[in-house]
C-alpha positions as CSV (number, residue, x, y, z in Angstrom):
1,X,-2.3,-6.4,5.2
2,X,0.2,-4.0,3.7
3,X,-0.5,-2.0,0.5
4,X,2.5,-0.9,-1.6
5,X,2.4,1.6,-4.4
6,X,3.1,5.1,-5.6
7,X,1.1,8.3,-5.1
8,X,-2.2,6.5,-6.0
9,X,-1.8,4.5,-2.9
10,X,-0.2,7.2,-0.7
11,X,-2.9,9.8,-1.7
12,X,-1.2,12.8,0.0
13,X,-3.9,15.3,-1.0
14,X,-6.7,13.4,0.7
15,X,-7.5,13.3,4.4
16,X,-6.3,10.1,5.9
17,X,-9.8,8.6,6.3
18,X,-10.5,9.1,2.6
19,X,-7.4,7.3,1.3
20,X,-8.1,4.0,-0.5
21,X,-6.2,1.9,2.1
22,X,-8.2,3.4,4.9
23,X,-11.5,2.8,3.0
24,X,-10.5,-0.7,2.2
25,X,-9.5,-1.4,5.8
26,X,-12.8,-0.2,7.1
27,X,-14.8,-2.2,4.6
28,X,-12.8,-5.4,5.2
29,X,-13.1,-5.0,9.0
30,X,-16.8,-4.4,8.7
31,X,-17.3,-7.5,6.5
32,X,-15.2,-9.7,8.7
33,X,-14.9,-8.3,12.3
34,X,-13.9,-11.7,13.5
35,X,-10.5,-11.5,11.7
36,X,-9.2,-8.2,13.2
37,X,-8.1,-6.9,9.8
38,X,-5.7,-4.0,9.7
39,X,-4.6,-2.4,6.4
40,X,-1.3,-0.5,6.5
41,X,-0.4,2.0,3.8
42,X,3.2,1.6,2.5
43,X,2.8,3.8,-0.5
44,X,5.0,6.8,-1.3
45,X,5.1,9.5,-3.9
46,X,6.9,8.4,-7.1
47,X,7.7,4.9,-5.8
48,X,7.9,2.1,-8.3
49,X,8.1,-1.7,-7.9
50,X,11.8,-1.6,-7.1
51,X,11.1,0.8,-4.2
52,X,8.4,-1.5,-2.9
53,X,10.6,-4.6,-3.1
54,X,13.3,-2.8,-1.1
55,X,10.8,-1.6,1.5
56,X,9.3,-5.1,1.8
57,X,12.7,-6.7,2.3
58,X,14.1,-4.1,4.7
59,X,11.1,-2.9,6.7
60,X,7.9,-4.8,6.2
61,X,8.9,-8.4,6.1
62,X,9.8,-8.3,9.8
63,X,6.1,-7.4,10.5
64,X,5.0,-10.7,8.9
65,X,1.9,-9.4,7.2
66,X,-0.8,-11.9,6.3
67,X,-1.2,-10.3,2.9
68,X,0.6,-7.8,0.6
69,X,-1.0,-5.8,-2.1
70,X,1.1,-4.2,-4.8
71,X,-0.4,-1.5,-6.9
72,X,2.1,-0.1,-9.5
73,X,1.5,1.2,-13.0
74,X,2.5,4.6,-14.3
75,X,5.7,5.1,-12.2
76,X,7.1,1.8,-13.4
77,X,6.3,2.7,-17.0
78,X,7.7,6.2,-16.6
79,X,10.9,5.1,-15.0
80,X,11.5,2.4,-17.6
81,X,11.8,5.1,-20.2
82,X,14.2,7.3,-18.1
């Protein structure tokens, strides 16, 4: 699974083990150890939907993830007024 988003996904101020994607990965792996679930964080500061689409098409698609989660909000709204 790959999670896209802005700073709320990337979470630079937090230690890696406390970021939402790491917590989600641990919980999913604990709930379904038979699936070998891995969660990759593809978030970046100030990224919006366009950035995630470009990253998906140019970098992530080749990895063939089983699932993609997109979490955007304020950056898309902010950039639409710029």
